[in-house]
C-alpha positions as CSV (number, residue, x, y, z in Angstrom):
1,X,22.9,10.4,-15.4
2,X,19.9,8.3,-14.7
3,X,17.5,7.5,-17.5
4,X,13.9,8.1,-16.4
5,X,10.5,7.0,-17.4
6,X,7.1,8.1,-16.2
7,X,4.7,5.2,-16.6
8,X,1.1,6.0,-15.7
9,X,-2.4,4.6,-15.7
10,X,-5.3,7.0,-15.9
11,X,-8.9,6.0,-16.3
12,X,-10.4,9.5,-16.2
13,X,-7.6,11.7,-17.4
14,X,-6.7,13.3,-14.0
15,X,-3.6,11.2,-13.4
16,X,-2.6,11.6,-17.1
17,X,-2.3,15.4,-16.7
18,X,-0.2,15.1,-13.6
19,X,2.0,12.4,-15.2
20,X,2.7,14.6,-18.2
21,X,3.7,17.5,-15.9
22,X,5.9,15.1,-13.9
23,X,7.6,13.8,-17.1
24,X,8.3,17.4,-18.2
25,X,9.8,18.4,-14.8
26,X,12.0,15.2,-14.6
27,X,13.0,15.3,-18.3
28,X,11.7,11.7,-18.5
29,X,10.0,9.7,-21.2
30,X,6.3,9.1,-20.9
31,X,4.5,5.8,-21.2
32,X,0.8,5.2,-20.8
33,X,-0.3,1.9,-19.2
34,X,-3.4,1.0,-21.2
35,X,-5.9,-1.8,-20.6
36,X,-6.7,-4.1,-23.6
37,X,-10.3,-3.0,-23.0
38,X,-10.4,0.7,-22.1
39,X,-12.4,1.7,-19.1
40,X,-15.6,3.7,-19.6
41,X,-17.0,6.1,-17.0
42,X,-19.5,3.4,-16.0
43,X,-16.7,0.9,-15.5
44,X,-15.1,3.0,-12.8
45,X,-18.2,4.1,-11.0
46,X,-17.2,2.4,-7.8
47,X,-20.6,3.2,-6.1
48,X,-22.2,0.7,-8.6
49,X,-21.6,-2.8,-7.2
50,X,-21.9,-4.1,-10.8
51,X,-19.2,-1.8,-12.2
52,X,-16.2,-3.4,-13.9
53,X,-13.8,-2.0,-11.3
54,X,-15.7,-3.7,-8.5
55,X,-15.9,-7.0,-10.3
56,X,-12.2,-6.9,-11.0
57,X,-11.4,-6.1,-7.4
58,X,-13.6,-8.9,-6.0
59,X,-12.0,-11.4,-8.4
60,X,-8.5,-9.9,-7.9
61,X,-8.4,-10.0,-11.7
62,X,-5.3,-8.5,-13.4
63,X,-6.7,-6.7,-16.5
64,X,-5.0,-7.5,-19.7
65,X,-2.7,-4.8,-21.1
66,X,-3.2,-3.2,-24.5
67,X,0.6,-3.6,-25.1
68,X,3.9,-4.4,-23.5
69,X,6.0,-2.0,-25.5
70,X,7.7,-0.1,-22.6
71,X,11.4,-0.6,-22.8
72,X,11.8,-1.0,-19.1
73,X,15.4,-2.3,-19.5
74,X,16.5,1.1,-20.8
75,X,15.5,3.0,-17.6
76,X,17.1,3.3,-14.1
77,X,14.2,5.1,-12.5
78,X,10.5,4.6,-13.2
79,X,8.1,7.1,-11.8
80,X,4.8,5.1,-11.6
81,X,1.7,7.2,-11.4
82,X,-1.9,5.9,-10.9
83,X,-5.2,6.8,-9.2
84,X,-5.9,5.2,-5.8
85,X,-8.6,2.5,-6.1
86,X,-9.6,0.6,-3.0
87,X,-6.9,2.3,-1.0
88,X,-4.1,1.0,-3.3
89,X,-3.0,0.9,-6.9
90,X,-5.5,-0.4,-9.5
91,X,-5.1,-4.0,-10.4
92,X,-3.8,-3.0,-13.9
93,X,-0.7,-1.8,-12.1
94,X,0.0,-5.4,-11.1
95,X,-0.5,-6.4,-14.7
96,X,2.1,-3.9,-15.7
97,X,4.5,-4.9,-13.0
98,X,4.3,-8.6,-13.8
99,X,4.8,-7.9,-17.6
100,X,8.4,-6.7,-17.1
101,X,11.6,-7.3,-15.2
102,X,12.1,-4.6,-12.7
103,X,15.3,-6.1,-11.1
104,X,17.5,-3.3,-9.8
105,X,15.1,-0.6,-10.9
106,X,14.1,2.3,-8.7
107,X,10.3,2.8,-8.8
108,X,9.0,6.0,-7.3
109,X,5.2,6.0,-6.7
110,X,2.9,8.9,-7.4
111,X,-0.9,8.8,-7.1
112,X,-4.1,10.8,-7.4
113,X,-7.0,10.3,-5.1
114,X,-10.3,11.7,-4.0
115,X,-9.2,11.2,-0.3
116,X,-7.2,8.0,0.2
117,X,-3.5,8.0,0.9
118,X,-0.7,6.2,-1.0
119,X,0.8,4.2,1.9
120,X,-1.0,0.9,1.3
121,X,0.0,1.1,-2.4
122,X,3.7,1.2,-1.4
123,X,3.5,-2.2,0.4
124,X,1.4,-3.8,-2.3
125,X,3.8,-2.7,-5.1
126,X,6.9,-3.7,-3.1
127,X,5.4,-7.2,-2.7
128,X,4.8,-7.4,-6.4
129,X,8.4,-6.4,-7.4
130,X,10.6,-7.4,-4.5
131,X,13.7,-7.2,-6.8
132,X,13.1,-3.4,-7.2
133,X,13.5,-0.5,-4.8
134,X,10.1,1.0,-4.3
135,X,9.9,4.6,-3.0
136,X,6.9,6.5,-1.8
137,X,6.7,9.6,-3.9
138,X,3.7,11.8,-3.2
139,X,0.0,12.3,-3.8
140,X,-0.3,14.5,-6.9
141,X,-3.5,16.2,-6.0
142,X,-2.9,19.9,-5.7
143,X,0.8,19.6,-6.8
144,X,1.7,22.1,-9.5
145,X,5.5,22.0,-9.2
146,X,7.3,18.7,-9.3
147,X,10.9,19.8,-8.8
148,X,10.9,18.7,-5.1
149,X,9.9,15.2,-6.2
150,X,12.1,14.4,-9.2
151,X,15.1,13.5,-7.0
152,X,13.4,11.1,-4.7
């Protein structure tokens, strides 16, 4: 039996709710990816060119993590959930991926978005962890039942 983890980043709480439901459906442990400096609503207001998210994106900065306490070695499958920012995963996801060894792990991607798809995130994440198998999961918007996704 595969040991599963749902690791998620959520700046506004939308992805957190979906990640919690996914963890319950998959009988998986839950781990929140948290930045060392939490995002405020103003930080993620992408329409403001001076917002933190825009500054990080322009600099390609990897935000510092609040902790690196996830016991990745104990899991075979990691469901990675995040909001889509700039048509891909937020840069904190790269911080998370570079903080651990994902060799031989299966990473199934899930995202929330106001309109963008997940396909660019798959390529970006695969490039960040070439030693892992990266699988496109699904967009979580509107999903209320996760049973069809837990065996991806």
